[in-house]
C-alpha positions in Angstrom: 28.7 -48.9 -7.5 26.1 -47.7 -9.8 24.9 -44.2 -9.1 21.2 -43.7 -8.9 19.6 -41.1 -11.0 17.3 -38.6 -9.2 13.7 -39.2 -9.9 12.0 -36.7 -12.1 9.2 -34.7 -10.5 5.8 -35.8 -11.8 4.2 -33.3 -14.1 0.7 -32.0 -13.6 -1.9 -32.0 -16.3 -1.5 -28.3 -16.7 2.2 -28.8 -17.7 1.3 -31.5 -20.3 -1.4 -29.3 -21.9 0.9 -26.2 -22.1 4.0 -27.6 -24.0 4.4 -24.2 -25.7 5.0 -22.4 -22.4 8.7 -21.9 -21.4 10.0 -24.4 -18.8 10.4 -21.6 -16.1 6.8 -20.6 -16.5 5.7 -24.2 -16.3 7.6 -24.7 -13.0 5.9 -21.5 -11.7 2.5 -22.8 -12.7 3.2 -26.0 -10.7 4.3 -24.0 -7.7 1.4 -21.6 -7.8 -1.1 -24.5 -8.1 0.4 -26.2 -5.1 0.5 -23.0 -3.1 -3.1 -22.2 -3.9 -4.3 -25.7 -2.9 -2.2 -25.7 0.3 -3.4 -22.3 1.4 -7.1 -23.2 0.6 -6.7 -26.3 2.8 -5.0 -24.3 5.6 -7.8 -21.7 5.6 -10.4 -24.4 5.9 -8.5 -25.9 8.8 -8.1 -22.6 10.6 -11.8 -21.7 10.1 -12.8 -25.1 11.6 -10.6 -24.6 14.7 -11.3 -20.9 15.4 -13.7 -20.3 18.3 -17.0 -18.8 17.3 -17.6 -16.3 14.5 -14.5 -14.2 14.0 -15.4 -12.1 10.9 -15.5 -8.9 12.9 -17.2 -5.7 11.8 -15.6 -2.3 12.0 -17.2 -1.3 15.3 -16.3 -4.7 16.8 -12.7 -4.3 15.9 -12.5 -0.8 17.4 -13.8 -2.1 20.7 -11.0 -4.7 21.0 -7.6 -3.9 22.3 -4.6 -4.6 20.1 -1.3 -5.4 21.7 1.8 -4.1 20.0 5.2 -3.9 21.6 4.5 -1.9 24.7 1.2 -3.6 25.5 2.7 -7.0 24.8 5.5 -6.2 27.2 2.9 -5.4 29.8 1.1 -8.7 29.2 4.3 -10.7 29.4 5.3 -9.0 32.7 1.9 -9.5 34.2 2.2 -13.2 33.3 5.6 -13.4 34.9 4.3 -11.8 38.1 1.3 -14.2 38.5 3.4 -17.2 37.5 6.0 -16.4 40.2 3.5 -15.5 42.8 0.3 -17.4 42.2 -1.2 -16.3 45.5 -1.6 -12.8 44.0 -3.7 -14.1 41.0 -7.2 -12.6 40.7 -10.3 -14.7 41.4 -11.4 -17.3 38.8 -8.0 -16.9 37.0 -6.6 -19.8 35.0 -2.9 -19.9 34.5 -3.1 -22.7 31.9 -5.7 -20.8 29.9 -3.5 -17.6 29.8 -0.4 -19.6 28.9 -2.2 -21.3 26.0 -3.6 -18.0 24.8 -0.1 -16.3 24.9 1.4 -19.2 22.9 -1.4 -18.9 20.4 -0.9 -15.2 20.1 2.8 -15.5 19.5 2.4 -18.3 16.9 -0.2 -16.2 15.2 2.2 -13.3 15.0 4.9 -15.4 13.5 2.5 -16.8 11.0 1.4 -13.3 10.0 5.0 -12.4 9.4 5.3 -15.4 7.0 2.0 -14.4 5.3 3.3 -10.9 4.8 6.5 -12.2 3.2 4.4 -14.4 0.9 2.2 -11.5 -0.1 5.2 -9.4 -0.9 6.6 -12.2 -3.1 3.4 -12.7 -4.9 2.8 -9.0 -5.4 6.2 -8.6 -7.0 5.7 -11.6 -9.2 2.2 -10.4 -10.2 3.7 -7.1 -11.1 6.4 -8.7 -13.3 3.7 -10.9 -15.0 1.5 -7.9 -15.7 4.4 -5.9 -17.1 5.4 -8.7 -19.5 1.8 -9.3 -20.5 1.1 -5.6 -21.1 4.2 -5.3 -23.3 3.0 -8.4 -25.3 -0.4 -6.8 -25.7 1.2 -3.6 -27.0 3.2 -5.6 -29.5 -0.1 -7.1 -30.7 -1.6 -3.7 -30.9 1.3 -2.3 -32.9 1.2 -5.2 -35.3 -2.5 -4.7 -35.9 -1.9 -1.0 -36.4 0.7 -1.8 -39.1 -1.6 -4.3 -40.8 -4.5 -1.8 -40.7 -2.3 0.9 -42.3 -1.4 -1.7 -44.9 -5.1 -2.3 -45.7 -4.9 -6.0 -44.8 -8.5 -7.3 -44.8 -10.0 -7.6 -41.3 -7.0 -6.0 -39.5 -8.6 -2.6 -39.0 -11.7 -4.1 -37.2 -9.4 -5.9 -34.8 -7.2 -2.8 -34.4 -10.2 -0.6 -33.6 -11.3 -3.1 -30.9 -8.0 -2.6 -29.1 -7.8 1.1 -29.9 -10.9 1.7 -27.7 -8.9 1.0 -24.6 -6.7 4.1 -25.3 -9.7 6.3 -26.2 -12.0 5.6 -23.3 -9.8 7.2 -20.6 -11.4 10.4 -19.2 -10.5 13.8 -20.6 -12.3 16.7 -19.0 -12.4 19.8 -21.1 -15.7 21.3 -19.9 -15.2 20.9 -16.1 -12.9 20.0 -13.3 -12.6 16.4 -12.0 -14.0 15.7 -8.6 -11.8 15.3 -5.6 -12.5 11.6 -5.4 -11.4 11.2 -9.0 -8.2 13.2 -8.4 -7.3 11.1 -5.4 -8.0 7.9 -7.3 -5.8 9.0 -10.2 -3.1 10.1 -7.8 -3.0 6.8 -6.0 -2.9 4.9 -9.4 0.1 7.0 -10.5 2.0 6.7 -7.2 1.6 2.9 -7.2 2.4 2.5 -10.8 -1.0 1.3 -11.8 -1.6 3.9 -14.5 0.2 6.0 -17.1 -0.1 9.7 -17.5 0.6 12.9 -15.6 -1.1 15.2 -13.1 -0.4 19.0 -12.8 -2.1 21.1 -10.1 -1.7 24.8 -10.1 -3.2 27.1 -7.5 -3.0 30.9 -7.1 -4.6 32.4 -4.0 -7.0 35.3 -4.6 -5.6 38.9 -4.3 -7.3 41.9 -5.9 -8.9 39.5 -8.4 -10.2 36.0 -8.1 -7.8 33.2 -7.5 -7.0 30.5 -10.1 -7.2 26.8 -9.5 -6.3 24.7 -12.5 -6.0 20.9 -12.6 -4.7 18.9 -15.5 -5.6 15.3 -15.1 -4.5 13.0 -18.0 -4.3 9.5 -16.5 -4.9 6.4 -18.5 
């Protein structure tokens, strides 16, 4: 019996126009395009089905009660009580409405878990992409620097364009950075979004004035 060969997956136009890209990257392009289109469609469907306007403001969010483990346990137990003893239900209470709302809340919670997993995967993949791209850009920068030193015509102009990105980072010699700038640079360093170092020295005042020195070299 002749064995059937598996059908090849149809290639998207993006794959055909990017023959120079490695196969693994082409597969990821196909996956990301599909994920983007699917998520866009799902967002539209959810927006169409959600009741009313749900883009809440900060004060509106603070007025609402969030239900974590303890409060969700209270909700569940209250439902069990009224389900087993409907004669104790409050006036104008609808068991079907509460049952449907509980099912929606549980499914929403499960969906948010999947969304969090997807966000983590995409964050990690974006980080690896950015790392690879930045290293490629550094290779281009180094090559232009060598060509500029070798006096190759036109290379120095291109090298100076890229060199500006390493010269525009803030260096404060006349004054201290603001607290907002320090906090921003600290967050960038902690999350791996910047290179550099921060050194904070503080000496409380005794007989003479205290010393507060900040060295902020983040780029």
